[in-house]
TORKOL-4160 file (C-alpha; in steps of 0.2 Angstrom, whole numbers, padded with zeros to 4 digits, m for minus):
242
<pt num="1" X="0616" Y="0633" Z="0592"/>
<pt num="2" X="0617" Y="0622" Z="0577"/>
<pt num="3" X="0605" Y="0612" Z="0568"/>
<pt num="4" X="0597" Y="0611" Z="0551"/>
<pt num="5" X="0582" Y="0616" Z="0548"/>
<pt num="6" X="0576" Y="0605" Z="0539"/>
<pt num="7" X="0577" Y="0592" Z="0555"/>
<pt num="8" X="0572" Y="0604" Z="0568"/>
<pt num="9" X="0556" Y="0605" Z="0559"/>
<pt num="10" X="0554" Y="0589" Z="0553"/>
<pt num="11" X="0558" Y="0580" Z="0572"/>
<pt num="12" X="0546" Y="0593" Z="0579"/>
<pt num="13" X="0532" Y="0589" Z="0567"/>
<pt num="14" X="0533" Y="0569" Z="0566"/>
<pt num="15" X="0540" Y="0569" Z="0584"/>
<pt num="16" X="0535" Y="0585" Z="0596"/>
<pt num="17" X="0553" Y="0586" Z="0603"/>
<pt num="18" X="0570" Y="0589" Z="0595"/>
<pt num="19" X="0589" Y="0590" Z="0604"/>
<pt num="20" X="0604" Y="0601" Z="0601"/>
<pt num="21" X="0618" Y="0593" Z="0605"/>
<pt num="22" X="0632" Y="0607" Z="0614"/>
<pt num="23" X="0620" Y="0621" Z="0610"/>
<pt num="24" X="0630" Y="0631" Z="0623"/>
<pt num="25" X="0649" Y="0630" Z="0630"/>
<pt num="26" X="0655" Y="0626" Z="0646"/>
<pt num="27" X="0657" Y="0644" Z="0651"/>
<pt num="28" X="0640" Y="0648" Z="0647"/>
<pt num="29" X="0634" Y="0633" Z="0656"/>
<pt num="30" X="0645" Y="0638" Z="0670"/>
<pt num="31" X="0637" Y="0655" Z="0671"/>
<pt num="32" X="0621" Y="0650" Z="0670"/>
<pt num="33" X="0619" Y="0638" Z="0682"/>
<pt num="34" X="0628" Y="0649" Z="0694"/>
<pt num="35" X="0614" Y="0662" Z="0691"/>
<pt num="36" X="0601" Y="0649" Z="0695"/>
<pt num="37" X="0610" Y="0642" Z="0710"/>
<pt num="38" X="0612" Y="0658" Z="0715"/>
<pt num="39" X="0592" Y="0660" Z="0716"/>
<pt num="40" X="0588" Y="0643" Z="0723"/>
<pt num="41" X="0599" Y="0648" Z="0739"/>
<pt num="42" X="0589" Y="0665" Z="0740"/>
<pt num="43" X="0573" Y="0655" Z="0740"/>
<pt num="44" X="0578" Y="0643" Z="0754"/>
<pt num="45" X="0585" Y="0657" Z="0765"/>
<pt num="46" X="0570" Y="0664" Z="0765"/>
<pt num="47" X="0558" Y="0649" Z="0767"/>
<pt num="48" X="0553" Y="0644" Z="0783"/>
<pt num="49" X="0565" Y="0632" Z="0794"/>
<pt num="50" X="0559" Y="0618" Z="0784"/>
<pt num="51" X="0568" Y="0626" Z="0768"/>
<pt num="52" X="0562" Y="0625" Z="0749"/>
<pt num="53" X="0556" Y="0608" Z="0748"/>
<pt num="54" X="0548" Y="0607" Z="0729"/>
<pt num="55" X="0559" Y="0600" Z="0714"/>
<pt num="56" X="0558" Y="0618" Z="0705"/>
<pt num="57" X="0556" Y="0637" Z="0706"/>
<pt num="58" X="0544" Y="0644" Z="0696"/>
<pt num="59" X="0546" Y="0658" Z="0690"/>
<pt num="60" X="0565" Y="0662" Z="0690"/>
<pt num="61" X="0566" Y="0680" Z="0687"/>
<pt num="62" X="0559" Y="0688" Z="0702"/>
<pt num="63" X="0571" Y="0703" Z="0707"/>
<pt num="64" X="0573" Y="0698" Z="0726"/>
<pt num="65" X="0581" Y="0684" Z="0722"/>
<pt num="66" X="0596" Y="0693" Z="0711"/>
<pt num="67" X="0595" Y="0708" Z="0723"/>
<pt num="68" X="0615" Y="0706" Z="0727"/>
<pt num="69" X="0618" Y="0698" Z="0709"/>
<pt num="70" X="0611" Y="0708" Z="0697"/>
<pt num="71" X="0623" Y="0700" Z="0685"/>
<pt num="72" X="0615" Y="0683" Z="0687"/>
<pt num="73" X="0599" Y="0689" Z="0681"/>
<pt num="74" X="0606" Y="0697" Z="0666"/>
<pt num="75" X="0615" Y="0681" Z="0662"/>
<pt num="76" X="0597" Y="0674" Z="0662"/>
<pt num="77" X="0588" Y="0688" Z="0654"/>
<pt num="78" X="0603" Y="0687" Z="0639"/>
<pt num="79" X="0597" Y="0668" Z="0635"/>
<pt num="80" X="0580" Y="0669" Z="0634"/>
<pt num="81" X="0582" Y="0683" Z="0623"/>
<pt num="82" X="0595" Y="0679" Z="0611"/>
<pt num="83" X="0593" Y="0678" Z="0593"/>
<pt num="84" X="0600" Y="0658" Z="0592"/>
<pt num="85" X="0584" Y="0656" Z="0606"/>
<pt num="86" X="0573" Y="0665" Z="0597"/>
<pt num="87" X="0578" Y="0655" Z="0580"/>
<pt num="88" X="0576" Y="0639" Z="0586"/>
<pt num="89" X="0558" Y="0641" Z="0593"/>
<pt num="90" X="0549" Y="0657" Z="0582"/>
<pt num="91" X="0542" Y="0647" Z="0566"/>
<pt num="92" X="0536" Y="0634" Z="0578"/>
<pt num="93" X="0520" Y="0638" Z="0579"/>
<pt num="94" X="0502" Y="0632" Z="0572"/>
<pt num="95" X="0493" Y="0639" Z="0558"/>
<pt num="96" X="0483" Y="0653" Z="0566"/>
<pt num="97" X="0493" Y="0655" Z="0580"/>
<pt num="98" X="0497" Y="0672" Z="0585"/>
<pt num="99" X="0516" Y="0678" Z="0592"/>
<pt num="100" X="0528" Y="0670" Z="0602"/>
<pt num="101" X="0527" Y="0676" Z="0620"/>
<pt num="102" X="0538" Y="0671" Z="0636"/>
<pt num="103" X="0525" Y="0664" Z="0649"/>
<pt num="104" X="0539" Y="0656" Z="0661"/>
<pt num="105" X="0556" Y="0654" Z="0666"/>
<pt num="106" X="0559" Y="0638" Z="0678"/>
<pt num="107" X="0573" Y="0630" Z="0687"/>
<pt num="108" X="0571" Y="0610" Z="0692"/>
<pt num="109" X="0585" Y="0604" Z="0706"/>
<pt num="110" X="0588" Y="0591" Z="0716"/>
<pt num="111" X="0573" Y="0584" Z="0726"/>
<pt num="112" X="0571" Y="0576" Z="0744"/>
<pt num="113" X="0565" Y="0560" Z="0740"/>
<pt num="114" X="0565" Y="0548" Z="0726"/>
<pt num="115" X="0547" Y="0547" Z="0715"/>
<pt num="116" X="0541" Y="0547" Z="0694"/>
<pt num="117" X="0530" Y="0560" Z="0690"/>
<pt num="118" X="0513" Y="0560" Z="0682"/>
<pt num="119" X="0510" Y="0556" Z="0665"/>
<pt num="120" X="0502" Y="0573" Z="0661"/>
<pt num="121" X="0499" Y="0586" Z="0646"/>
<pt num="122" X="0503" Y="0604" Z="0650"/>
<pt num="123" X="0490" Y="0614" Z="0654"/>
<pt num="124" X="0477" Y="0603" Z="0644"/>
<pt num="125" X="0462" Y="0593" Z="0647"/>
<pt num="126" X="0465" Y="0574" Z="0643"/>
<pt num="127" X="0451" Y="0574" Z="0629"/>
<pt num="128" X="0456" Y="0591" Z="0622"/>
<pt num="129" X="0458" Y="0590" Z="0602"/>
<pt num="130" X="0477" Y="0594" Z="0596"/>
<pt num="131" X="0470" Y="0606" Z="0586"/>
<pt num="132" X="0464" Y="0616" Z="0600"/>
<pt num="133" X="0478" Y="0617" Z="0611"/>
<pt num="134" X="0488" Y="0631" Z="0611"/>
<pt num="135" X="0507" Y="0629" Z="0606"/>
<pt num="136" X="0515" Y="0630" Z="0623"/>
<pt num="137" X="0533" Y="0624" Z="0620"/>
<pt num="138" X="0547" Y="0620" Z="0635"/>
<pt num="139" X="0566" Y="0627" Z="0629"/>
<pt num="140" X="0576" Y="0615" Z="0642"/>
<pt num="141" X="0595" Y="0619" Z="0643"/>
<pt num="142" X="0604" Y="0603" Z="0655"/>
<pt num="143" X="0618" Y="0615" Z="0666"/>
<pt num="144" X="0619" Y="0594" Z="0673"/>
<pt num="145" X="0618" Y="0580" Z="0667"/>
<pt num="146" X="0601" Y="0578" Z="0663"/>
<pt num="147" X="0589" Y="0562" Z="0657"/>
<pt num="148" X="0574" Y="0563" Z="0671"/>
<pt num="149" X="0562" Y="0569" Z="0655"/>
<pt num="150" X="0550" Y="0555" Z="0647"/>
<pt num="151" X="0540" Y="0559" Z="0632"/>
<pt num="152" X="0530" Y="0549" Z="0621"/>
<pt num="153" X="0536" Y="0555" Z="0602"/>
<pt num="154" X="0519" Y="0560" Z="0593"/>
<pt num="155" X="0510" Y="0561" Z="0607"/>
<pt num="156" X="0510" Y="0581" Z="0605"/>
<pt num="157" X="0499" Y="0580" Z="0588"/>
<pt num="158" X="0485" Y="0568" Z="0592"/>
<pt num="159" X="0471" Y="0564" Z="0606"/>
<pt num="160" X="0474" Y="0550" Z="0619"/>
<pt num="161" X="0471" Y="0533" Z="0614"/>
<pt num="162" X="0458" Y="0524" Z="0627"/>
<pt num="163" X="0472" Y="0515" Z="0634"/>
<pt num="164" X="0482" Y="0531" Z="0639"/>
<pt num="165" X="0463" Y="0540" Z="0643"/>
<pt num="166" X="0463" Y="0527" Z="0658"/>
<pt num="167" X="0479" Y="0532" Z="0664"/>
<pt num="168" X="0479" Y="0550" Z="0664"/>
<pt num="169" X="0462" Y="0551" Z="0671"/>
<pt num="170" X="0465" Y="0538" Z="0682"/>
<pt num="171" X="0474" Y="0538" Z="0700"/>
<pt num="172" X="0488" Y="0529" Z="0696"/>
<pt num="173" X="0496" Y="0543" Z="0684"/>
<pt num="174" X="0514" Y="0539" Z="0689"/>
<pt num="175" X="0516" Y="0521" Z="0687"/>
<pt num="176" X="0518" Y="0511" Z="0669"/>
<pt num="177" X="0511" Y="0519" Z="0654"/>
<pt num="178" X="0502" Y="0508" Z="0640"/>
<pt num="179" X="0513" Y="0519" Z="0624"/>
<pt num="180" X="0532" Y="0517" Z="0625"/>
<pt num="181" X="0540" Y="0534" Z="0630"/>
<pt num="182" X="0558" Y="0541" Z="0626"/>
<pt num="183" X="0570" Y="0546" Z="0641"/>
<pt num="184" X="0580" Y="0561" Z="0635"/>
<pt num="185" X="0597" Y="0562" Z="0638"/>
<pt num="186" X="0605" Y="0578" Z="0638"/>
<pt num="187" X="0621" Y="0582" Z="0643"/>
<pt num="188" X="0629" Y="0600" Z="0649"/>
<pt num="189" X="0626" Y="0613" Z="0635"/>
<pt num="190" X="0612" Y="0601" Z="0627"/>
<pt num="191" X="0596" Y="0609" Z="0624"/>
<pt num="192" X="0578" Y="0600" Z="0621"/>
<pt num="193" X="0563" Y="0609" Z="0615"/>
<pt num="194" X="0547" Y="0601" Z="0617"/>
<pt num="195" X="0530" Y="0603" Z="0615"/>
<pt num="196" X="0521" Y="0600" Z="0632"/>
<pt num="197" X="0506" Y="0597" Z="0625"/>
<pt num="198" X="0512" Y="0579" Z="0623"/>
<pt num="199" X="0513" Y="0567" Z="0635"/>
<pt num="200" X="0525" Y="0567" Z="0647"/>
<pt num="201" X="0532" Y="0566" Z="0664"/>
<pt num="202" X="0549" Y="0570" Z="0675"/>
<pt num="203" X="0560" Y="0558" Z="0685"/>
<pt num="204" X="0567" Y="0564" Z="0703"/>
<pt num="205" X="0580" Y="0556" Z="0711"/>
<pt num="206" X="0587" Y="0561" Z="0728"/>
<pt num="207" X="0607" Y="0561" Z="0727"/>
<pt num="208" X="0610" Y="0565" Z="0709"/>
<pt num="209" X="0614" Y="0582" Z="0705"/>
<pt num="210" X="0600" Y="0592" Z="0694"/>
<pt num="211" X="0601" Y="0607" Z="0686"/>
<pt num="212" X="0589" Y="0610" Z="0672"/>
<pt num="213" X="0582" Y="0626" Z="0666"/>
<pt num="214" X="0567" Y="0627" Z="0656"/>
<pt num="215" X="0562" Y="0644" Z="0645"/>
<pt num="216" X="0543" Y="0640" Z="0642"/>
<pt num="217" X="0537" Y="0652" Z="0627"/>
<pt num="218" X="0519" Y="0648" Z="0619"/>
<pt num="219" X="0509" Y="0656" Z="0604"/>
<pt num="220" X="0498" Y="0670" Z="0608"/>
<pt num="221" X="0494" Y="0665" Z="0626"/>
<pt num="222" X="0500" Y="0677" Z="0638"/>
<pt num="223" X="0498" Y="0676" Z="0656"/>
<pt num="224" X="0485" Y="0691" Z="0664"/>
<pt num="225" X="0498" Y="0698" Z="0672"/>
<pt num="226" X="0516" Y="0696" Z="0669"/>
<pt num="227" X="0529" Y="0698" Z="0681"/>
<pt num="228" X="0539" Y="0713" Z="0679"/>
<pt num="229" X="0555" Y="0705" Z="0671"/>
<pt num="230" X="0545" Y="0693" Z="0661"/>
<pt num="231" X="0534" Y="0709" Z="0651"/>
<pt num="232" X="0553" Y="0717" Z="0649"/>
<pt num="233" X="0559" Y="0701" Z="0643"/>
<pt num="234" X="0546" Y="0700" Z="0631"/>
<pt num="235" X="0547" Y="0715" Z="0623"/>
<pt num="236" X="0566" Y="0714" Z="0621"/>
<pt num="237" X="0563" Y="0697" Z="0612"/>
<pt num="238" X="0551" Y="0707" Z="0602"/>
<pt num="239" X="0563" Y="0719" Z="0599"/>
<pt num="240" X="0576" Y="0707" Z="0591"/>
<pt num="241" X="0563" Y="0699" Z="0581"/>
<pt num="242" X="0561" Y="0715" Z="0572"/>
């Protein structure tokens, strides 16, 4: 995974987002897609007769999804705890924030219907000052062509404008937005890292194959109860940093 450190940190500070083209080779993309699709098949098989109807799986690393494919789970664990991944995110904290922790793995897949997601900031009130928001970042891996993310560049480092606040707090959060947003287009194997505290939304389109893997990291923010797999993975990552 190659991106010059100066470019990476500059883009992160200015935009709240950076892209690493061709970060993963074709073989690794195929293995990760196979692992994620295996989990999706397991979820659908175990769901009600209407089937799994949401647009994503979270948390992805439930052991029952991989009971007959431990290699698939190991493929995901190896990515999330790899030095290449950690090298891209370990130094993105604000001053005074705690250690990097892994909060979740999520898999976004093809939806059943077309719709535009809601404009939002992850885990934050619309009026919360930027300095008080813990840094939660999403390490996105495209396993198929992916242009579903819209992101308001620079919004991670400021409060909402009055016009933005009106949309974010209103009932039309999936409509037009007063500030220009960038649609992030990724090819299979590309990585996008973005600050989830910035204003963003997703687009969902039925009939368009979607395979998006998100690793969700935070600095000094830990779930009250880690899934056992996530706890083991967090310890593994800490060992690799040491």
